[in-house]
C-alpha positions as CSV (number, residue, x, y, z in Angstrom):
1,M,-37.3,-225.2,-0.6
2,K,-36.8,-221.5,-1.2
3,T,-33.4,-219.8,-0.8
4,L,-32.9,-217.2,1.9
5,T,-32.7,-214.4,-0.7
6,E,-36.1,-215.5,-2.1
7,L,-37.5,-215.5,1.4
8,I,-36.1,-212.0,1.9
9,Q,-37.6,-210.8,-1.3
10,N,-41.0,-212.3,-0.3
11,Y,-40.7,-210.6,3.0
12,Q,-40.1,-207.2,1.3
13,N,-43.0,-207.8,-1.0
14,G,-45.3,-208.4,2.0
15,I,-45.9,-212.1,1.5
16,P,-47.2,-213.5,4.8
17,D,-45.2,-216.1,6.8
18,S,-42.0,-215.3,4.9
19,D,-40.5,-213.7,8.1
20,S,-41.3,-216.8,10.2
21,E,-39.7,-219.0,7.5
22,I,-36.5,-216.8,7.7
23,L,-36.6,-217.1,11.5
24,K,-36.9,-220.9,11.3
25,R,-33.8,-221.0,9.1
26,M,-31.8,-218.9,11.5
27,E,-33.0,-220.8,14.6
28,P,-29.7,-222.7,15.2
29,L,-27.8,-219.4,15.2
30,V,-30.3,-217.8,17.6
31,K,-30.4,-220.8,20.0
32,G,-26.6,-221.0,20.0
33,Y,-26.1,-217.4,21.1
34,A,-29.1,-217.6,23.5
35,S,-27.6,-220.5,25.3
36,R,-24.5,-218.5,26.1
37,I,-26.4,-215.6,27.8
38,H,-26.5,-216.6,31.4
39,C,-27.9,-213.4,32.9
40,M,-31.4,-213.9,31.3
41,E,-33.8,-216.7,31.0
42,R,-33.2,-218.7,27.8
43,E,-36.7,-217.9,26.4
44,D,-36.2,-214.2,27.0
45,S,-32.8,-214.2,25.3
46,I,-34.2,-216.2,22.4
47,Q,-37.0,-213.6,22.0
48,E,-34.4,-210.7,22.1
49,L,-32.3,-212.3,19.4
50,Y,-35.4,-213.1,17.2
51,L,-36.4,-209.4,17.5
52,T,-32.9,-208.5,16.4
53,L,-33.3,-210.7,13.4
54,L,-36.7,-209.1,12.5
55,K,-35.2,-205.7,12.8
56,T,-32.5,-206.5,10.3
57,L,-34.8,-207.8,7.6
58,P,-35.7,-204.4,6.2
59,Y,-32.0,-203.6,5.7
60,L,-31.3,-206.7,3.7
61,S,-31.2,-206.5,-0.1
62,S,-32.6,-209.2,-2.2
63,S,-29.9,-208.5,-4.7
64,S,-27.2,-209.6,-2.2
65,S,-26.0,-213.1,-2.2
66,E,-27.2,-215.6,0.4
67,G,-23.9,-215.6,2.1
68,E,-23.9,-211.8,2.5
69,C,-27.4,-211.9,4.0
70,I,-26.5,-214.6,6.4
71,R,-23.3,-212.8,7.5
72,Y,-25.3,-209.6,8.0
73,M,-27.8,-211.4,10.2
74,Q,-25.1,-213.3,12.1
75,T,-23.3,-210.0,12.8
76,S,-26.4,-208.3,14.1
77,V,-27.2,-211.3,16.4
78,E,-23.6,-211.3,17.6
79,N,-23.7,-207.6,18.3
80,R,-27.0,-207.9,20.2
81,Y,-25.5,-210.9,22.2
82,R,-22.6,-208.7,23.2
83,S,-24.9,-205.8,24.1
84,L,-27.0,-208.1,26.3
85,C,-23.9,-209.5,28.0
86,R,-22.4,-206.1,28.6
87,S,-25.6,-204.7,30.1
88,C,-25.9,-207.7,32.5
89,L,-22.3,-207.1,33.6
90,S,-22.9,-203.4,34.2
91,E,-26.1,-203.9,36.2
92,P,-25.7,-204.4,39.9
93,E,-27.1,-207.6,41.2
94,K,-30.6,-207.3,42.5
95,D,-31.5,-209.1,45.6
96,D,-34.8,-210.9,45.9
97,F,-37.1,-209.1,48.4
98,D,-37.8,-212.3,50.3
99,S,-34.1,-213.1,50.8
100,C,-33.2,-209.7,52.1
101,S,-32.8,-209.3,55.8
102,V,-33.6,-205.8,56.9
103,S,-32.3,-204.4,60.1
104,L,-33.6,-201.2,61.4
105,Q,-31.0,-198.7,62.6
106,A,-31.2,-195.3,64.1
107,P,-30.8,-192.5,61.6
108,D,-27.3,-191.1,61.4
109,S,-26.7,-187.9,63.3
110,F,-27.1,-184.7,61.3
111,D,-24.1,-184.0,59.2
112,D,-23.6,-180.3,58.4
113,T,-20.6,-180.9,56.0
114,Y,-22.7,-179.8,53.1
115,Y,-23.3,-176.4,54.7
116,D,-19.6,-176.1,55.5
117,V,-18.6,-176.9,51.9
118,T,-21.2,-174.4,50.6
119,A,-20.0,-171.7,52.9
120,Y,-16.4,-172.4,51.9
121,I,-17.3,-172.2,48.2
122,N,-19.3,-169.0,48.8
123,S,-16.3,-167.4,50.5
124,Y,-14.7,-167.0,47.1
125,P,-15.8,-164.2,44.7
126,S,-18.6,-165.3,42.4
127,D,-16.6,-164.9,39.2
128,S,-13.4,-166.5,40.5
129,V,-12.0,-169.7,38.9
130,Q,-11.7,-171.3,42.3
131,R,-15.4,-171.0,43.0
132,K,-16.3,-172.2,39.5
133,I,-14.1,-175.3,39.9
134,L,-15.4,-176.2,43.3
135,S,-19.0,-175.6,42.3
136,M,-18.8,-177.8,39.3
137,Y,-16.9,-180.5,41.2
138,F,-19.2,-180.6,44.2
139,Y,-22.6,-179.5,42.9
140,Q,-22.6,-180.8,39.3
141,D,-20.3,-183.9,39.9
142,K,-18.2,-183.0,36.9
143,S,-14.8,-184.6,36.3
144,D,-11.6,-182.6,36.0
145,A,-11.6,-183.0,32.2
146,Q,-15.2,-181.8,31.9
147,I,-14.5,-178.7,34.1
148,A,-11.3,-178.0,32.1
149,R,-13.3,-178.1,28.9
150,K,-16.0,-175.9,30.2
151,L,-13.7,-173.3,31.7
152,K,-11.1,-173.6,28.8
153,L,-8.3,-174.5,31.2
154,S,-5.9,-177.4,31.2
155,R,-7.0,-180.6,33.0
156,Q,-3.8,-180.5,35.1
157,Y,-4.4,-177.0,36.3
158,V,-8.0,-177.9,37.3
159,N,-6.8,-181.0,39.1
160,R,-4.0,-179.1,40.9
161,M,-6.3,-176.2,41.9
162,K,-9.0,-178.6,43.1
163,K,-6.6,-180.5,45.3
164,K,-5.1,-177.3,46.7
165,L,-8.6,-175.9,47.5
166,I,-9.8,-179.2,49.1
167,L,-6.6,-179.4,51.2
168,R,-7.1,-175.8,52.3
169,Y,-10.7,-176.6,53.3
170,I,-9.7,-179.7,55.3
171,S,-6.9,-177.8,57.1
172,E,-9.4,-175.0,58.0
173,N,-12.0,-177.4,59.3
174,K,-10.0,-179.7,61.5
């Protein structure tokens, strides 16, 4: 039975079936992590983790010890496991089309708030800081920090100015 470093060297020399032999050796690790991924089918998660192992093979050095190679592959599988779990947590749940119940509703009445906000923003001079702050906030969906960075102002000033301008808009349009 060949050692893992010999199999890695064979893989790098292009000997066929050396990659499948490496994957067979790492099967317990892959199946262990695949069984913990609950957001995917088990076979899909096994394939994802095997692909991760295959991607790590070119980076392994045959001069490294077997323990270093195993640790590198284990770390890459663990990182991919975490990535898959994180992506499943951040994705909103998707409902099955058949289980959805759709109710038809009349369209909402026309809302001209967009035009009011646009007119309010345009009431400021085109080169004014107020107009730039409101434009970036409403049209480009930028945060206070992003606006401050772009305009070279402090975040607190941008936040204070934005609140003041929005309150003024609300009081004018009651």
